[in-house]
Each structure stands twice: as structure tokens, then as C-alpha cells.
N, C-alpha and C positions, 0 to 999 in steps of 0.2 A: 504493499499502499504504499504513494507517492501522496501525499498532502491531505491526504482523507482521511474525515472525520469517524467515527462507530457509529454516529446513525445512521451514515449513510451507504453503510452497505447493510444494512435491511432494506431498505427502499422498494419498489418496483422497477425494473428494469426490463425494456421490451424483449430483450438476449433472455429472460429467465424463462419463461415457455417453450422456448429455443432447445436450450440444454442446461436440465430443469438438477440443480446437484453435481455439477460440475465446477473445477478447480476454476475458481476467478481471480485475478487482480483488479486491483479499485487503483485509480490516478483521480487528481480532481490539483484544478485553480481556481483560485477566488479575481475577478471581474471587476471590478469599478464601471460600471455599463448599464444602461438600462439591460432586460431580459430581450426586449426585439432584436434592437442592438446587436446582443452576444447572441443567439439564436441564428440573425440572417449571416455571422460572422461562420457561424458552423457549417453553415450551406452550403461556405468556399469547399468544401472537403468534398462536394462531388467536383470542381474541380484542377485540384492540388492536395498533397499528403501537406504541408505545413508543418515538416519538421528539419531535417538535413535535407534542404532542396540536391544538395549531393549525391547521396547516395538513394531519397527514395523518388527526385523528382528528376533522375536522367539527366543534373545538372541546371535544371530551367530554374529560375528566381519562381518560388508560388505568388500568385498577383496580391499586390499589394490595395484593387484596387478591387473596391466588388463587381461580380460578375453577371450581368442581368439575366435574369430567367433561372438561377442554380434554385431561389428558395422554392421553385415549385416543383414542388413535392409529389412524386410516384413509387410505389416500393416498382422493384424491378431497375431502378436506375443505376448504373456505375458510379460507381464512387471509388475514389485516391486510387484510379487501375485497377486493382483486386479486390476489390468490393462490391458488391450490390445491395443498394436500401432494400431490407427485407420487412423492414414496419416502422412506424412513426407516427408521434404525435405533434403538431403542427408545431409552436412553440416552444415545446416540451422537450421533445426527445427525436434522435433519429438511430435506427439500429441495423446496424452492415455485418453483412455472412461474408466471408472468404471466397472466393467462387471461381479467379481465375485459376485455370489449372494448374501450373507451377506453385502456384501459393498451397492452394489446397496438397501436394504434393510434400510439400517442404511444411505444414503447420498440421496441417489435420483442421476440423473446422471449425474453425473460430466464429465467432461470432463478440463482435464491440457494441455499445449501446450506450452511448452518450447524451448525457439526461444537465438540463438544466435547470438551476436551483434560483431561484430568486429571493433576496433576504431582504432586499430594502428596495424604494426607487431607482436606485443609480448599483447596488452592488449584488451579485448574484453567482454562483460556481457551478463551472461547469463540472461535472464529474465522470469519470468515464468507467465502466466494465469488462474487463476483457473475459469473454467465456470460452475458458480455454477445454479442448476435449478431453476424454482419457486418451492416454496416448497408444496407436497404433501398434506398437515392438518396441525391439530393444531401444533402435535410432532416435525414436521421437520422445523413448521413457530417458536416452544420457541426454539430449536438446533442450529437452526442455528447461533447466535453468540458466541456457546461455537466450531462450527466446522468450522468457522473462524480463531478464537484465537488460536484452537488446531491447524487446521494448519497453520498459520503465525511461531507459535512456531518451529513444525517438519521442515518445508519446506526452514527454515529461516538454523537450523544447517543441512540440507541437501545438502541448495547451498552452504555453508562455506566448508560442505567437500567436495564436489566435485573443489569449485575452490582450495582449499588447495591439493589435490592430481593433479588435474590440471599440477599448478605452480612448482610441484614437477616433474612431467613430466618432466616439461619442462627442468629445469635445468641436466638432462640425459642425 
């Protein structure tokens, strides 16, 4: 868990029904911006990963300006190159499942939910829950700690980038 509060692990996440009872990792960040501004930033994940672009985005910089239309949500849309949107609650949650063939082969049936918690007029939190499948064999069992550590580093950068951009958007 990175920066997650105890009560956040007990909340209902969109991926819970898809992967009940599996291992989960949580990450969270405070954002000093209104919830609609932050949710709109989360929708930018449809066009780029917003983590370390030289790794996750083939060296291309994730857009700093909002991309028109990415907040028009529909299940089945491709997000961050290897995920599909499988569930959402407008203004509150986005849930993705890894569907890209190589990604599934390497990591298994991973589901990620981003939940937005409104704490005040210009204060909220993005909480991400990474739902992990049971390892399918010895290789996945051996690489699970590396996947968890790598995800922590990448998602931490992603959440901090999205928070910073949302805070900048709030000031405009």
C-alpha cells in the first residue's frame, strides 16, 4: 500500500466483482482540485499512461493539455495501450482489464480500478486498486514481487503526474 488510508481498503471498487477474493495492491494520492477536474484528468488515461513516458509511452510525452472527447466513456474502449474499460461510474470510478495479448501473457488477468474520493470542495483523493490474479505457475509466482514493486514505482509516478496536472487545471 502506498499512501492509502485504512478505510480505503474496505471501499467498493468496480473490479471487486470481476476478481473477488484475489490479492490486491492499493495506491493513493491527495489532489487539491475539485472532483470533476480530477475525474477529467483520470479520463486522460485513455490516451497515455502518464507514468514514466520513456518506459510506458515509447518515449512520447503524455499530453499536458486535455484531449477532447476522452471523457465520453463506453465499455470496451482501449486505455493505456494494453487495457480495456470494463466498468465505470461517471465522475467516480474507472475500471480496466488488461486485454492486450502480450500483457496478459506476462502478467495474467489484471484488473485496475481508479476511485475518486471527494473530501471537500477542492480536495479529493485518487485511490487505485490493482486486483491481482492467482499466479498461473511457478514463473508468475516468482515474478509477482517484481511486478508489485514495478507497479508501485510506475503508478506512484502516474498518480503524482495526474494530481499535479489536475491542480494546474484547477487554477486556470
